[in-house]
C-alpha positions, 0 to 999 in steps of 0.5 A, spaced: 639 160 185 640 153 188 632 152 188 631 154 181 636 149 178 632 144 182 625 146 178 630 146 172 632 140 173 626 139 176 622 140 169 628 138 164 627 130 168 619 131 167 620 133 159 624 128 158 619 123 161 613 125 159 616 124 152 618 118 154 611 116 155 608 119 150 612 114 146 610 108 149 602 109 149 603 111 141 606 104 140 602 100 145 596 102 143 598 102 135 598 094 137 593 093 141 588 093 134 594 090 131 594 082 128 597 076 132 604 074 131 606 081 131 611 082 126 619 083 126 619 091 124 615 091 130 617 087 135 624 092 132 620 098 135 618 093 141 625 093 144 627 100 142 622 102 146 623 098 152 630 100 152 629 107 152 624 106 157 628 103 161 635 107 161 632 114 159 623 115 163 624 110 168 631 115 170 627 121 168 621 119 172 625 118 179 628 125 178 622 127 178 620 125 183 626 126 188 626 134 185 619 135 185 619 132 194 626 136 194 623 143 191 617 142 196 621 142 202 625 146 200 620 151 199 617 150 205 610 148 201 605 144 207 601 141 202 596 146 199 589 142 196 594 145 189 600 140 192 594 135 193 590 135 187 598 135 182 601 129 187 594 125 185 595 126 178 603 125 178 601 118 181 597 116 177 602 117 170 606 113 174 602 108 175 601 108 168 607 108 166 608 101 170 603 098 166 605 100 161 612 099 161 609 091 164 607 090 157 611 092 154 617 086 157 611 082 157 610 083 149 617 082 147 617 076 151 612 074 147 611 075 141 603 072 142 601 077 146 597 084 145 597 090 150 589 091 153 585 096 147 584 100 155 591 102 154 590 106 147 587 111 151 593 112 155 597 118 151 591 121 151 590 120 159 598 123 159 597 129 155 590 131 160 593 129 167 600 134 163 595 139 161 592 139 169 598 138 174 601 145 168 595 149 170 595 147 177 602 148 179 601 156 174 595 158 176 595 155 184 588 155 184 586 153 191 
């Protein structure tokens, strides 16, 4: 019974985390090609997304990790290959989150700064990694 509660909370945390990543990727992607300096409404959006990241997205990421490790330990998974693949992708998403959060924070402090053009693809990377993670968890192909 406890395992199901942990799993449900894990899924809820993942949804909040991935949602926040997608919002950040849309905002940063749209600002990557915008003229410098940013307009006041763009700055307000960046500040709001930064606040959301600190209040919701980052804690959701930490909760995802804590509950995921707890679930793996509780289930007795001894690092099966599918879990190694999943962990590699979750680590990638965590790193991407850090890059995007840091970029957003720096942009809020420097009105003339623009995000790296490569961040235009952050949403695609997030969706692709999330899809592969879901496949690995549900199918457990190896």
